[in-house]
N, CA, C, O and the ligand as a Tripos MOL2 file, in Angstrom:
@<TRIPOS>MOLECULE
protein
  309   307    78     0     0
PROTEIN
NO_CHARGES

@<TRIPOS>ATOM
      1 N           5.7720    3.1550  -15.0880 N.3       1 MET1
      2 CA          5.1610    1.9510  -15.0110 C.3       1 MET1
      3 C           4.2210    1.7460  -13.6800 C.2       1 MET1
      4 O           4.7120    1.8560  -12.5570 O.2       1 MET1
      5 N           2.9300    1.4620  -13.8730 N.am      2 ARG2
      6 CA          2.0890    1.2890  -12.8250 C.3       2 ARG2
      7 C           1.7060   -0.0460  -12.8650 C.2       2 ARG2
      8 O           0.9510   -0.4370  -13.7550 O.2       2 ARG2
      9 N           2.2020   -0.9090  -11.8750 N.am      3 GLU3
     10 CA          1.8640   -2.1400  -11.7590 C.3       3 GLU3
     11 C           0.7130   -2.2130  -10.7280 C.2       3 GLU3
     12 O           0.6140   -1.4600   -9.7600 O.2       3 GLU3
     13 N          -0.1690   -3.2350  -11.0570 N.am      4 LYS4
     14 CA         -1.2340   -3.3840  -10.0720 C.3       4 LYS4
     15 C          -0.7490   -4.1400   -9.0450 C.2       4 LYS4
     16 O          -0.2780   -5.2670   -9.2000 O.2       4 LYS4
     17 N          -0.8700   -3.4190   -7.7300 N.am      5 ILE5
     18 CA         -0.6040   -3.9790   -6.3810 C.3       5 ILE5
     19 C          -1.4840   -5.0480   -6.0000 C.2       5 ILE5
     20 O          -2.6860   -4.9460   -6.2470 O.2       5 ILE5
     21 N          -1.0460   -6.0010   -5.4590 N.am      6 ASP6
     22 CA         -1.9820   -6.9610   -4.7900 C.3       6 ASP6
     23 C          -2.0100   -6.7890   -3.1260 C.2       6 ASP6
     24 O          -1.1200   -7.3140   -2.4570 O.2       6 ASP6
     25 N          -2.9790   -6.0960   -2.5600 N.am      7 LEU7
     26 CA         -2.9450   -5.8130   -1.2410 C.3       7 LEU7
     27 C          -3.2700   -7.0170   -0.3680 C.2       7 LEU7
     28 O          -3.0440   -7.0380    0.8420 O.2       7 LEU7
     29 N          -3.7500   -7.9000   -0.9750 N.am      8 ASN8
     30 CA         -4.1240   -9.5240   -0.3660 C.3       8 ASN8
     31 C          -2.7630  -10.0010    0.1930 C.2       8 ASN8
     32 O          -2.7610  -10.6190    1.2580 O.2       8 ASN8
     33 N          -1.5920   -9.7520   -0.4670 N.am      9 LYS9
     34 CA         -0.4710  -10.0580    0.0520 C.3       9 LYS9
     35 C           0.0840   -9.5550    1.2790 C.2       9 LYS9
     36 O           0.9020  -10.2190    1.9160 O.2       9 LYS9
     37 N          -0.3630   -8.2760    1.6940 N.am     10 ALA10
     38 CA          0.0560   -7.5810    2.7380 C.3      10 ALA10
     39 C          -0.7850   -7.2860    3.8010 C.2      10 ALA10
     40 O          -1.9940   -7.2000    3.5860 O.2      10 ALA10
     41 N          -0.2760   -7.0950    5.0640 N.am     11 LYS11
     42 CA         -1.0620   -6.8940    6.0630 C.3      11 LYS11
     43 C          -0.1090   -5.5930    6.7590 C.2      11 LYS11
     44 O           1.0560   -5.3160    6.4720 O.2      11 LYS11
     45 N          -1.0880   -4.8450    7.8490 N.am     12 CYS12
     46 CA         -0.2840   -3.5690    8.3480 C.3      12 CYS12
     47 C           0.8570   -4.1360    9.1570 C.2      12 CYS12
     48 O           0.6530   -5.2040    9.7340 O.2      12 CYS12
     49 N           1.9480   -3.5920    9.2610 N.am     13 ILE13
     50 CA          2.9910   -4.2760    9.9880 C.3      13 ILE13
     51 C           2.7770   -3.7560   11.4450 C.2      13 ILE13
     52 O           3.3770   -4.3220   12.3580 O.2      13 ILE13
     53 N           1.9100   -2.6540   11.7140 N.am     14 PHE14
     54 CA          1.7030   -2.4290   13.3050 C.3      14 PHE14
     55 C           0.7270   -3.3100   13.9990 C.2      14 PHE14
     56 O           0.9360   -3.9240   15.0460 O.2      14 PHE14
     57 N          -0.4570   -3.2990   13.2350 N.am     15 CYS15
     58 CA         -1.7100   -3.7920   13.8140 C.3      15 CYS15
     59 C          -2.0470   -5.1160   13.0390 C.2      15 CYS15
     60 O          -2.7580   -5.9540   13.5930 O.2      15 CYS15
     61 N          -1.6250   -5.3010   11.9490 N.am     16 GLY16
     62 CA         -1.9770   -6.8020   11.4220 C.3      16 GLY16
     63 C          -3.3200   -6.4650   10.5770 C.2      16 GLY16
     64 O          -3.8990   -7.4070   10.0360 O.2      16 GLY16
     65 N          -3.8120   -5.1950   10.4530 N.am     17 GLY17
     66 CA         -5.0260   -4.9360    9.7790 C.3      17 GLY17
     67 C          -4.7690   -5.1020    8.3020 C.2      17 GLY17
     68 O          -3.6810   -5.4090    7.8150 O.2      17 GLY17
     69 N          -5.9060   -4.8640    7.6290 N.am     18 GLN18
     70 CA         -6.0460   -4.9590    6.1700 C.3      18 GLN18
     71 C          -5.8120   -3.8890    5.6620 C.2      18 GLN18
     72 O          -6.2590   -2.8710    6.1910 O.2      18 GLN18
     73 N          -5.0260   -3.8220    4.4650 N.am     19 LEU19
     74 CA         -4.5170   -2.5840    3.6400 C.3      19 LEU19
     75 C          -5.4850   -2.1870    2.4860 C.2      19 LEU19
     76 O          -5.9530   -3.0270    1.7180 O.2      19 LEU19
     77 N          -5.7770   -0.7470    2.4060 N.am     20 SER20
     78 CA         -6.4800   -0.6320    1.1140 C.3      20 SER20
     79 C          -5.7280    0.5760    0.4490 C.2      20 SER20
     80 O          -5.2200    1.5520    1.0010 O.2      20 SER20
     81 N          -5.7920    0.2570   -0.8620 N.am     21 PHE21
     82 CA         -5.1290    1.3210   -1.9010 C.3      21 PHE21
     83 C          -5.7410    2.6640   -1.7260 C.2      21 PHE21
     84 O          -6.9540    2.8370   -1.6050 O.2      21 PHE21
     85 N          -4.8040    3.6530   -1.7180 N.am     22 ASP22
     86 CA         -5.2750    4.9440   -1.4090 C.3      22 ASP22
     87 C          -4.9140    5.9440   -2.5180 C.2      22 ASP22
     88 O          -5.0790    7.1530   -2.3530 O.2      22 ASP22
     89 N          -4.4280    5.4280   -3.6340 N.am     23 GLY23
     90 CA         -3.8410    6.3300   -4.6650 C.3      23 GLY23
     91 C          -2.4680    6.1950   -5.1940 C.2      23 GLY23
     92 O          -1.6840    5.3890   -4.6940 O.2      23 GLY23
     93 N          -2.1610    6.9290   -6.1500 N.am     24 ASP24
     94 CA         -0.6980    6.7100   -6.5110 C.3      24 ASP24
     95 C          -0.1820    8.0650   -7.3630 C.2      24 ASP24
     96 O          -1.0290    8.7650   -7.9180 O.2      24 ASP24
     97 N           0.8810    8.3160   -7.4220 N.am     25 GLU25
     98 CA          1.2360    9.5390   -8.3310 C.3      25 GLU25
     99 C           2.6680    9.3410   -8.5990 C.2      25 GLU25
    100 O           3.3210    8.5880   -7.8770 O.2      25 GLU25
    101 N           3.2080    9.9760   -9.6030 N.am     26 MET26
    102 CA          4.5790    9.9720  -10.2920 C.3      26 MET26
    103 C           5.6320   10.4930   -9.0470 C.2      26 MET26
    104 O           5.5430   11.5940   -8.5040 O.2      26 MET26
    105 N           6.6840    9.4110   -8.7110 N.am     27 ALA27
    106 CA          7.6500    9.9750   -7.7840 C.3      27 ALA27
    107 C           8.1640   11.1630   -7.9880 C.2      27 ALA27
    108 O           8.4830   11.8870   -7.0450 O.2      27 ALA27
    109 N           8.3160   11.5320   -9.3220 N.am     28 SER28
    110 CA          9.1020   12.7820   -9.7970 C.3      28 SER28
    111 C           8.3210   14.1260   -9.3080 C.2      28 SER28
    112 O           8.9810   15.1580   -9.1880 O.2      28 SER28
    113 N           6.9600   14.1290   -9.0330 N.am     29 HIS29
    114 CA          6.2300   15.0100   -8.5310 C.3      29 HIS29
    115 C           6.4470   15.3720   -6.8580 C.2      29 HIS29
    116 O           6.0900   16.4380   -6.3570 O.2      29 HIS29
    117 N           7.0320   14.3810   -6.1970 N.am     30 VAL30
    118 CA          7.1480   14.2990   -4.7460 C.3      30 VAL30
    119 C           8.5330   14.3540   -4.3270 C.2      30 VAL30
    120 O           8.8170   15.0930   -3.3840 O.2      30 VAL30
    121 N           9.4920   13.6310   -4.9360 N.am     31 HIS31
    122 CA         10.8680   13.6540   -4.6340 C.3      31 HIS31
    123 C          11.8500   14.0370   -5.5740 C.2      31 HIS31
    124 O          11.8930   13.5800   -6.7160 O.2      31 HIS31
    125 N          12.6970   14.9280   -5.0820 N.am     32 LEU32
    126 CA         13.8370   15.6670   -5.9350 C.3      32 LEU32
    127 C          14.5120   14.4180   -6.6810 C.2      32 LEU32
    128 O          14.6680   14.3940   -7.9020 O.2      32 LEU32
    129 N          14.8400   13.5310   -5.9400 N.am     33 ALA33
    130 CA         15.9330   12.5150   -6.5630 C.3      33 ALA33
    131 C          15.1450   11.7260   -7.7090 C.2      33 ALA33
    132 O          15.7600   10.8710   -8.3470 O.2      33 ALA33
    133 N          13.9340   11.9630   -7.9620 N.am     34 TYR34
    134 CA         13.3150   11.4170   -9.1590 C.3      34 TYR34
    135 C          13.0440   12.4090  -10.1730 C.2      34 TYR34
    136 O          12.1790   12.1730  -11.0160 O.2      34 TYR34
    137 N          13.6250   13.3830  -10.1820 N.am     35 ASP35
    138 CA         13.2830   14.6140  -11.0810 C.3      35 ASP35
    139 C          13.8420   14.0990  -12.4600 C.2      35 ASP35
    140 O          14.9870   13.6810  -12.6280 O.2      35 ASP35
    141 N          12.8920   14.1900  -13.3920 N.am     36 GLY36
    142 CA         13.0130   13.7350  -14.8820 C.3      36 GLY36
    143 C          12.5370   12.1540  -14.9760 C.2      36 GLY36
    144 O          12.4980   11.6030  -16.0760 O.2      36 GLY36
    145 N          12.2470   11.5930  -14.0050 N.am     37 ASP37
    146 CA         12.1140   10.1720  -14.0940 C.3      37 ASP37
    147 C          10.6190   10.0730  -14.3660 C.2      37 ASP37
    148 O           9.8170   10.4340  -13.5050 O.2      37 ASP37
    149 N          10.2230    9.5890  -15.5520 N.am     38 LYS38
    150 CA          8.7550    9.3240  -16.0560 C.3      38 LYS38
    151 C           8.1680    8.1820  -15.7050 C.2      38 LYS38
    152 O           6.9910    7.9950  -16.0110 O.2      38 LYS38
    153 N           9.0060    7.0870  -14.8970 N.am     39 GLU39
    154 CA          8.3350    5.8200  -14.9100 C.3      39 GLU39
    155 C           8.1810    5.5610  -13.2430 C.2      39 GLU39
    156 O           7.2650    4.8400  -12.8470 O.2      39 GLU39
    157 N           8.9590    6.0760  -12.4540 N.am     40 ALA40
    158 CA          8.9120    5.6360  -11.0650 C.3      40 ALA40
    159 C           7.4750    6.3450  -10.4710 C.2      40 ALA40
    160 O           6.9660    7.4280  -10.7590 O.2      40 ALA40
    161 N           7.0830    5.3950   -9.6270 N.am     41 VAL41
    162 CA          5.6240    5.7310   -8.9300 C.3      41 VAL41
    163 C           5.5220    5.5740   -7.4740 C.2      41 VAL41
    164 O           6.0070    4.6430   -6.8320 O.2      41 VAL41
    165 N           4.9580    6.4050   -7.0790 N.am     42 ILE42
    166 CA          4.7180    6.0310   -5.5660 C.3      42 ILE42
    167 C           3.0840    5.6380   -5.3260 C.2      42 ILE42
    168 O           2.1260    6.1790   -5.8780 O.2      42 ILE42
    169 N           3.0550    4.6050   -4.4000 N.am     43 TYR43
    170 CA          1.6770    3.9910   -4.3560 C.3      43 TYR43
    171 C           1.4330    4.3760   -2.5270 C.2      43 TYR43
    172 O           2.1790    4.1890   -1.5660 O.2      43 TYR43
    173 N           0.1480    4.9330   -2.6250 N.am     44 TYR44
    174 CA         -0.2200    5.1100   -1.1690 C.3      44 TYR44
    175 C          -1.0500    4.2210   -0.6530 C.2      44 TYR44
    176 O          -2.1020    4.0040   -1.2540 O.2      44 TYR44
    177 N          -0.7980    3.6280    0.3780 N.am     45 VAL45
    178 CA         -1.6390    2.5500    0.9920 C.3      45 VAL45
    179 C          -2.0260    3.0060    2.4000 C.2      45 VAL45
    180 O          -1.2910    3.8020    2.9850 O.2      45 VAL45
    181 N          -3.2320    2.5080    3.0230 N.am     46 ARG46
    182 CA         -3.6230    2.9080    4.3710 C.3      46 ARG46
    183 C          -4.2860    1.7690    4.9600 C.2      46 ARG46
    184 O          -5.0750    1.0480    4.3480 O.2      46 ARG46
    185 N          -3.9420    1.6260    6.1720 N.am     47 CYS47
    186 CA         -4.3860    0.5930    7.0630 C.3      47 CYS47
    187 C          -5.9020    0.8860    7.2800 C.2      47 CYS47
    188 O          -6.2900    2.0190    7.5650 O.2      47 CYS47
    189 N          -6.7800   -0.2160    7.1280 N.am     48 LYS48
    190 CA         -8.2380   -0.1110    7.3910 C.3      48 LYS48
    191 C          -8.4620    0.1620    9.0060 C.2      48 LYS48
    192 O          -9.2920    0.9300    9.4920 O.2      48 LYS48
    193 N          -7.5460   -0.6350    9.6880 N.am     49 GLN49
    194 CA         -7.8970   -0.7120   11.1270 C.3      49 GLN49
    195 C          -7.1630    0.5140   12.0430 C.2      49 GLN49
    196 O          -7.7590    1.1440   12.9160 O.2      49 GLN49
    197 N          -5.8850    0.6990   11.7010 N.am     50 CYS50
    198 CA         -5.3140    1.7030   12.6080 C.3      50 CYS50
    199 C          -5.0750    3.1110   12.0120 C.2      50 CYS50
    200 O          -4.7370    4.0720   12.7030 O.2      50 CYS50
    201 N          -5.2860    3.1620   10.6120 N.am     51 GLY51
    202 CA         -5.2930    4.3550    9.9500 C.3      51 GLY51
    203 C          -3.8910    4.7340    9.4530 C.2      51 GLY51
    204 O          -3.7430    5.8170    8.8880 O.2      51 GLY51
    205 N          -2.9250    3.9600    9.6200 N.am     52 ARG52
    206 CA         -1.5540    4.3960    9.3020 C.3      52 ARG52
    207 C          -1.3680    4.3500    7.9420 C.2      52 ARG52
    208 O          -1.7290    3.3280    7.3610 O.2      52 ARG52
    209 N          -0.7780    5.4340    7.1900 N.am     53 ASP53
    210 CA         -0.5410    5.4550    5.8490 C.3      53 ASP53
    211 C           0.9460    4.8300    5.4420 C.2      53 ASP53
    212 O           1.9240    4.9780    6.1750 O.2      53 ASP53
    213 N           0.9810    4.2400    4.4030 N.am     54 TYR54
    214 CA          2.2860    3.5060    3.9540 C.3      54 TYR54
    215 C           2.5310    4.2060    2.5700 C.2      54 TYR54
    216 O           1.5690    4.3990    1.8260 O.2      54 TYR54
    217 N           3.8710    4.6130    2.1870 N.am     55 GLU55
    218 CA          4.2470    5.0770    1.0630 C.3      55 GLU55
    219 C           5.1840    3.8990    0.2160 C.2      55 GLU55
    220 O           6.2190    3.4860    0.7370 O.2      55 GLU55
    221 N           4.8060    3.4740   -0.9170 N.am     56 ILE56
    222 CA          5.5420    2.6010   -1.4770 C.3      56 ILE56
    223 C           6.1180    3.2490   -2.7310 C.2      56 ILE56
    224 O           5.3970    3.6610   -3.6410 O.2      56 ILE56
    225 N           7.4660    3.3220   -2.7400 N.am     57 VAL57
    226 CA          8.2560    4.0720   -3.6880 C.3      57 VAL57
    227 C           9.0500    3.3200   -4.5270 C.2      57 VAL57
    228 O           9.8970    2.5920   -4.0090 O.2      57 VAL57
    229 N           8.9260    3.3630   -5.8330 N.am     58 ASP58
    230 CA          9.7370    2.5210   -6.7220 C.3      58 ASP58
    231 C          11.1460    3.1650   -6.6090 C.2      58 ASP58
    232 O          11.3360    4.3410   -6.3000 O.2      58 ASP58
    233 N          12.2200    2.1510   -6.9290 N.am     59 PRO59
    234 CA         13.7100    2.7310   -6.8140 C.3      59 PRO59
    235 C          13.8960    3.8400   -8.0810 C.2      59 PRO59
    236 O          13.2210    3.9120   -9.1080 O.2      59 PRO59
    237 N          14.7680    4.4790   -7.7610 N.am     60 THR60
    238 CA         15.2820    5.4660   -8.8510 C.3      60 THR60
    239 C          15.6720    4.7290  -10.3390 C.2      60 THR60
    240 O          15.8570    3.5320  -10.5610 O.2      60 THR60
    241 N          15.7120    5.5810  -11.0270 N.am     61 LYS61
    242 CA         16.0240    5.0860  -12.4480 C.3      61 LYS61
    243 C          17.4960    4.5300  -12.2060 C.2      61 LYS61
    244 O          17.7540    3.3660  -12.5150 O.2      61 LYS61
    245 N          18.3390    5.2610  -11.7220 N.am     62 GLU62
    246 CA         19.9550    4.4880  -11.5470 C.3      62 GLU62
    247 C          19.9300    3.2720  -10.7710 C.2      62 GLU62
    248 O          20.7190    2.3740  -11.0650 O.2      62 GLU62
    249 N          18.9810    3.1130   -9.6530 N.am     63 GLU63
    250 CA         18.9010    1.8230   -8.9970 C.3      63 GLU63
    251 C          18.3450    0.9020   -9.8520 C.2      63 GLU63
    252 O          18.8630   -0.2130   -9.9180 O.2      63 GLU63
    253 N          17.2190    1.2170  -10.6330 N.am     64 ARG64
    254 CA         16.6210    0.2360  -11.5370 C.3      64 ARG64
    255 C          17.6380   -0.3370  -12.5350 C.2      64 ARG64
    256 O          17.6140   -1.4820  -12.9860 O.2      64 ARG64
    257 N          18.5290    0.6170  -12.8140 N.am     65 GLU65
    258 CA         19.4490    0.0810  -13.9470 C.3      65 GLU65
    259 C          20.6290   -0.6130  -13.3700 C.2      65 GLU65
    260 O          21.3630   -1.2920  -14.0870 O.2      65 GLU65
    261 N          20.8340   -0.4660  -12.0980 N.am     66 THR66
    262 CA         22.0160   -1.2190  -11.3650 C.3      66 THR66
    263 C          21.6250   -2.2210  -10.4380 C.2      66 THR66
    264 O          21.4760   -3.3810  -10.8230 O.2      66 THR66
    265 N          21.4340   -1.8750   -9.1930 N.am     67 ASP67
    266 CA         21.2700   -2.8240   -7.9880 C.3      67 ASP67
    267 C          19.9630   -3.6790   -8.2880 C.2      67 ASP67
    268 O          19.8920   -4.8400   -7.8840 O.2      67 ASP67
    269 N          19.0580   -3.1590   -8.9160 N.am     68 TYR68
    270 CA         17.8150   -3.9840   -8.9710 C.3      68 TYR68
    271 C          17.5110   -4.3540  -10.6260 C.2      68 TYR68
    272 O          16.3820   -4.5490  -11.0760 O.2      68 TYR68
    273 N          18.6280   -4.3990  -11.3250 N.am     69 LYS69
    274 CA         18.1690   -4.4870  -12.9860 C.3      69 LYS69
    275 C          17.5470   -5.7490  -13.1090 C.2      69 LYS69
    276 O          16.5350   -5.8190  -13.8060 O.2      69 LYS69
    277 N          18.0430   -6.8900  -12.4750 N.am     70 ASP70
    278 CA         17.4330   -8.3120  -12.8150 C.3      70 ASP70
    279 C          16.0440   -8.2530  -12.7860 C.2      70 ASP70
    280 O          15.3840   -8.8020  -13.6690 O.2      70 ASP70
    281 N          15.4450   -7.5490  -11.7180 N.am     71 TYR71
    282 CA         13.8680   -7.4240  -11.8160 C.3      71 TYR71
    283 C          13.2950   -6.3620  -12.8610 C.2      71 TYR71
    284 O          12.3170   -6.5850  -13.5750 O.2      71 TYR71
    285 N          14.0160   -5.2050  -12.8560 N.am     72 TRP72
    286 CA         13.3380   -4.1460  -13.6420 C.3      72 TRP72
    287 C          13.5690   -4.6520  -15.0480 C.2      72 TRP72
    288 O          12.6290   -4.5530  -15.8370 O.2      72 TRP72
    289 N          14.5650   -5.1150  -15.4030 N.am     73 GLN73
    290 CA         14.7140   -5.3640  -16.9320 C.3      73 GLN73
    291 C          13.8550   -6.4870  -17.5300 C.2      73 GLN73
    292 O          13.6170   -6.6070  -18.7310 O.2      73 GLN73
    293 N          13.4260   -7.2800  -16.5690 N.am     74 ASN74
    294 CA         12.4870   -8.3670  -16.9840 C.3      74 ASN74
    295 C          11.1560   -8.0710  -16.8270 C.2      74 ASN74
    296 O          10.3080   -8.9460  -17.0000 O.2      74 ASN74
    297 N          10.7870   -6.6440  -16.4380 N.am     75 THR75
    298 CA          9.2940   -6.1190  -16.1670 C.3      75 THR75
    299 C           9.0650   -5.3280  -17.4030 C.2      75 THR75
    300 O           9.8720   -4.4250  -17.6260 O.2      75 THR75
    301 N           8.0230   -5.5380  -18.3020 N.am     76 PRO76
    302 CA          7.6840   -4.6950  -19.0700 C.3      76 PRO76
    303 C           7.2930   -3.2580  -18.6120 C.2      76 PRO76
    304 O           6.6450   -3.0980  -17.5780 O.2      76 PRO76
    305 N           7.6870   -2.2250  -19.3800 N.am     77 THR77
    306 CA          7.4560   -1.0650  -18.9090 C.3      77 THR77
    307 C           6.5130   -0.0970  -19.8620 C.2      77 THR77
    308 O           6.2320    1.0440  -19.4960 O.2      77 THR77
    309 ZN         -2.5140   -0.8700   11.1150 Zn       78 ZN78
@<TRIPOS>BOND
     1     1     2 1
     2     2     3 1
     3     3     4 2
     4     3     5 am
     5     5     6 1
     6     6     7 1
     7     7     8 2
     8     7     9 am
     9     9    10 1
    10    10    11 1
    11    11    12 2
    12    11    13 am
    13    13    14 1
    14    14    15 1
    15    15    16 2
    16    15    17 am
    17    17    18 1
    18    18    19 1
    19    19    20 2
    20    19    21 am
    21    21    22 1
    22    22    23 1
    23    23    24 2
    24    23    25 am
    25    25    26 1
    26    26    27 1
    27    27    28 2
    28    27    29 am
    29    29    30 1
    30    30    31 1
    31    31    32 2
    32    31    33 am
    33    33    34 1
    34    34    35 1
    35    35    36 2
    36    35    37 am
    37    37    38 1
    38    38    39 1
    39    39    40 2
    40    39    41 am
    41    41    42 1
    42    42    43 1
    43    43    44 2
    44    43    45 am
    45    45    46 1
    46    46    47 1
    47    47    48 2
    48    47    49 am
    49    49    50 1
    50    50    51 1
    51    51    52 2
    52    51    53 am
    53    53    54 1
    54    54    55 1
    55    55    56 2
    56    55    57 am
    57    57    58 1
    58    58    59 1
    59    59    60 2
    60    59    61 am
    61    61    62 1
    62    62    63 1
    63    63    64 2
    64    63    65 am
    65    65    66 1
    66    66    67 1
    67    67    68 2
    68    67    69 am
    69    69    70 1
    70    70    71 1
    71    71    72 2
    72    71    73 am
    73    73    74 1
    74    74    75 1
    75    75    76 2
    76    75    77 am
    77    77    78 1
    78    78    79 1
    79    79    80 2
    80    79    81 am
    81    81    82 1
    82    82    83 1
    83    83    84 2
    84    83    85 am
    85    85    86 1
    86    86    87 1
    87    87    88 2
    88    87    89 am
    89    89    90 1
    90    90    91 1
    91    91    92 2
    92    91    93 am
    93    93    94 1
    94    94    95 1
    95    95    96 2
    96    95    97 am
    97    97    98 1
    98    98    99 1
    99    99   100 2
   100    99   101 am
   101   101   102 1
   102   102   103 1
   103   103   104 2
   104   103   105 am
   105   105   106 1
   106   106   107 1
   107   107   108 2
   108   107   109 am
   109   109   110 1
   110   110   111 1
   111   111   112 2
   112   111   113 am
   113   113   114 1
   114   114   115 1
   115   115   116 2
   116   115   117 am
   117   117   118 1
   118   118   119 1
   119   119   120 2
   120   119   121 am
   121   121   122 1
   122   122   123 1
   123   123   124 2
   124   123   125 am
   125   125   126 1
   126   126   127 1
   127   127   128 2
   128   127   129 am
   129   129   130 1
   130   130   131 1
   131   131   132 2
   132   131   133 am
   133   133   134 1
   134   134   135 1
   135   135   136 2
   136   135   137 am
   137   137   138 1
   138   138   139 1
   139   139   140 2
   140   139   141 am
   141   141   142 1
   142   142   143 1
   143   143   144 2
   144   143   145 am
   145   145   146 1
   146   146   147 1
   147   147   148 2
   148   147   149 am
   149   149   150 1
   150   150   151 1
   151   151   152 2
   152   151   153 am
   153   153   154 1
   154   154   155 1
   155   155   156 2
   156   155   157 am
   157   157   158 1
   158   158   159 1
   159   159   160 2
   160   159   161 am
   161   161   162 1
   162   162   163 1
   163   163   164 2
   164   163   165 am
   165   165   166 1
   166   166   167 1
   167   167   168 2
   168   167   169 am
   169   169   170 1
   170   170   171 1
   171   171   172 2
   172   171   173 am
   173   173   174 1
   174   174   175 1
   175   175   176 2
   176   175   177 am
   177   177   178 1
   178   178   179 1
   179   179   180 2
   180   179   181 am
   181   181   182 1
   182   182   183 1
   183   183   184 2
   184   183   185 am
   185   185   186 1
   186   186   187 1
   187   187   188 2
   188   187   189 am
   189   189   190 1
   190   190   191 1
   191   191   192 2
   192   191   193 am
   193   193   194 1
   194   194   195 1
   195   195   196 2
   196   195   197 am
   197   197   198 1
   198   198   199 1
   199   199   200 2
   200   199   201 am
   201   201   202 1
   202   202   203 1
   203   203   204 2
   204   203   205 am
   205   205   206 1
   206   206   207 1
   207   207   208 2
   208   207   209 am
   209   209   210 1
   210   210   211 1
   211   211   212 2
   212   211   213 am
   213   213   214 1
   214   214   215 1
   215   215   216 2
   216   215   217 am
   217   217   218 1
   218   218   219 1
   219   219   220 2
   220   219   221 am
   221   221   222 1
   222   222   223 1
   223   223   224 2
   224   223   225 am
   225   225   226 1
   226   226   227 1
   227   227   228 2
   228   227   229 am
   229   229   230 1
   230   230   231 1
   231   231   232 2
   232   231   233 am
   233   233   234 1
   234   234   235 1
   235   235   236 2
   236   235   237 am
   237   237   238 1
   238   238   239 1
   239   239   240 2
   240   239   241 am
   241   241   242 1
   242   242   243 1
   243   243   244 2
   244   243   245 am
   245   245   246 1
   246   246   247 1
   247   247   248 2
   248   247   249 am
   249   249   250 1
   250   250   251 1
   251   251   252 2
   252   251   253 am
   253   253   254 1
   254   254   255 1
   255   255   256 2
   256   255   257 am
   257   257   258 1
   258   258   259 1
   259   259   260 2
   260   259   261 am
   261   261   262 1
   262   262   263 1
   263   263   264 2
   264   263   265 am
   265   265   266 1
   266   266   267 1
   267   267   268 2
   268   267   269 am
   269   269   270 1
   270   270   271 1
   271   271   272 2
   272   271   273 am
   273   273   274 1
   274   274   275 1
   275   275   276 2
   276   275   277 am
   277   277   278 1
   278   278   279 1
   279   279   280 2
   280   279   281 am
   281   281   282 1
   282   282   283 1
   283   283   284 2
   284   283   285 am
   285   285   286 1
   286   286   287 1
   287   287   288 2
   288   287   289 am
   289   289   290 1
   290   290   291 1
   291   291   292 2
   292   291   293 am
   293   293   294 1
   294   294   295 1
   295   295   296 2
   296   295   297 am
   297   297   298 1
   298   298   299 1
   299   299   300 2
   300   299   301 am
   301   301   302 1
   302   302   303 1
   303   303   304 2
   304   303   305 am
   305   305   306 1
   306   306   307 1
   307   307   308 2
@<TRIPOS>SUBSTRUCTURE
     1 MET1         2 RESIDUE 1 A MET
     2 ARG2         6 RESIDUE 1 A ARG
     3 GLU3        10 RESIDUE 1 A GLU
     4 LYS4        14 RESIDUE 1 A LYS
     5 ILE5        18 RESIDUE 1 A ILE
     6 ASP6        22 RESIDUE 1 A ASP
     7 LEU7        26 RESIDUE 1 A LEU
     8 ASN8        30 RESIDUE 1 A ASN
     9 LYS9        34 RESIDUE 1 A LYS
    10 ALA10       38 RESIDUE 1 A ALA
    11 LYS11       42 RESIDUE 1 A LYS
    12 CYS12       46 RESIDUE 1 A CYS
    13 ILE13       50 RESIDUE 1 A ILE
    14 PHE14       54 RESIDUE 1 A PHE
    15 CYS15       58 RESIDUE 1 A CYS
    16 GLY16       62 RESIDUE 1 A GLY
    17 GLY17       66 RESIDUE 1 A GLY
    18 GLN18       70 RESIDUE 1 A GLN
    19 LEU19       74 RESIDUE 1 A LEU
    20 SER20       78 RESIDUE 1 A SER
    21 PHE21       82 RESIDUE 1 A PHE
    22 ASP22       86 RESIDUE 1 A ASP
    23 GLY23       90 RESIDUE 1 A GLY
    24 ASP24       94 RESIDUE 1 A ASP
    25 GLU25       98 RESIDUE 1 A GLU
    26 MET26      102 RESIDUE 1 A MET
    27 ALA27      106 RESIDUE 1 A ALA
    28 SER28      110 RESIDUE 1 A SER
    29 HIS29      114 RESIDUE 1 A HIS
    30 VAL30      118 RESIDUE 1 A VAL
    31 HIS31      122 RESIDUE 1 A HIS
    32 LEU32      126 RESIDUE 1 A LEU
    33 ALA33      130 RESIDUE 1 A ALA
    34 TYR34      134 RESIDUE 1 A TYR
    35 ASP35      138 RESIDUE 1 A ASP
    36 GLY36      142 RESIDUE 1 A GLY
    37 ASP37      146 RESIDUE 1 A ASP
    38 LYS38      150 RESIDUE 1 A LYS
    39 GLU39      154 RESIDUE 1 A GLU
    40 ALA40      158 RESIDUE 1 A ALA
    41 VAL41      162 RESIDUE 1 A VAL
    42 ILE42      166 RESIDUE 1 A ILE
    43 TYR43      170 RESIDUE 1 A TYR
    44 TYR44      174 RESIDUE 1 A TYR
    45 VAL45      178 RESIDUE 1 A VAL
    46 ARG46      182 RESIDUE 1 A ARG
    47 CYS47      186 RESIDUE 1 A CYS
    48 LYS48      190 RESIDUE 1 A LYS
    49 GLN49      194 RESIDUE 1 A GLN
    50 CYS50      198 RESIDUE 1 A CYS
    51 GLY51      202 RESIDUE 1 A GLY
    52 ARG52      206 RESIDUE 1 A ARG
    53 ASP53      210 RESIDUE 1 A ASP
    54 TYR54      214 RESIDUE 1 A TYR
    55 GLU55      218 RESIDUE 1 A GLU
    56 ILE56      222 RESIDUE 1 A ILE
    57 VAL57      226 RESIDUE 1 A VAL
    58 ASP58      230 RESIDUE 1 A ASP
    59 PRO59      234 RESIDUE 1 A PRO
    60 THR60      238 RESIDUE 1 A THR
    61 LYS61      242 RESIDUE 1 A LYS
    62 GLU62      246 RESIDUE 1 A GLU
    63 GLU63      250 RESIDUE 1 A GLU
    64 ARG64      254 RESIDUE 1 A ARG
    65 GLU65      258 RESIDUE 1 A GLU
    66 THR66      262 RESIDUE 1 A THR
    67 ASP67      266 RESIDUE 1 A ASP
    68 TYR68      270 RESIDUE 1 A TYR
    69 LYS69      274 RESIDUE 1 A LYS
    70 ASP70      278 RESIDUE 1 A ASP
    71 TYR71      282 RESIDUE 1 A TYR
    72 TRP72      286 RESIDUE 1 A TRP
    73 GLN73      290 RESIDUE 1 A GLN
    74 ASN74      294 RESIDUE 1 A ASN
    75 THR75      298 RESIDUE 1 A THR
    76 PRO76      302 RESIDUE 1 A PRO
    77 THR77      306 RESIDUE 1 A THR
    78 ZN78       309 GROUP 0 **** ****
């Protein structure tokens, strides 16, 4: 599931700068814990002011079905 992320909601936690979207990819392509998970996504975000990169990673399939199920079950995939 690739949600549209609203970067107006967030600022850099280091310098307070504005963040810009820098791409996304399937979490399974990057982290072994996501092997076989076709829905989890990693979003890449970069601060326009200090250049720091953020990785925003969806929870694993197991976490989506347990700890965070109230959120994920109500979100269309
Ligand atoms: Zn920054």
